[in-house]
C-alpha angles and dihedrals in degrees: 000000000000121000131225104211118209119218120250114251110248108159144358089249092053092048098041102033105020134092100234120105103234105160120194111224119196126246088281093053093254138125124196116249119202112199125200136172109268096222104035103027089229113159107246106172148330117226140152134254131201120205092272093051092050091046092050091046091053094045099044103030088230122110116256123182140181116241110221092194095050095030089225142119115247139180113225107247095019091127103018100040089234092127118183110221108202111227094172134009117195131181126207126246098271092036097239099116133042130207119207119198106198147178113216130213104235092014094253126110107172120087088215090066103258122118092243131029086228100076101135132065127213112219112238136184115356091357090063109088096195130259120058110352115246113223118235120210113235092181122042105167117083123202089212144353117250095239091054094050097039107030115193094011121117110257108238091204089063098049 
């Protein structure tokens, strides 16, 4: 297995204006990863990467993440076949967040079955009637049901 070494962080100028990849991982060793559709720009998901996930993403061109709930590295689509092919990987100015622009096998990103993990809206301003906000679905058609895609696995939406 080859390695993709990241540069040490020496100065603000190096990080913000230089050409070395020197990501800043948080105290848990993670960096947020915003993932959008390459063609449409639609927000698909937000996940986290550790150094190994970022390295594997760079090396393979397929999105890898670190699951905080399972405390495990995973390749998107490993179980479902809904692989995210990274067409562009960008990093923000202070190198503490990455943006993946992807094409997805099957066109679906969310493990719940919706195209995007962002399938509900929270009413704000005048649309918010007070009290606990009631979520509004922005997507209603699922590409699959969890039980069909992941037979025998506990459905996290029914916990």
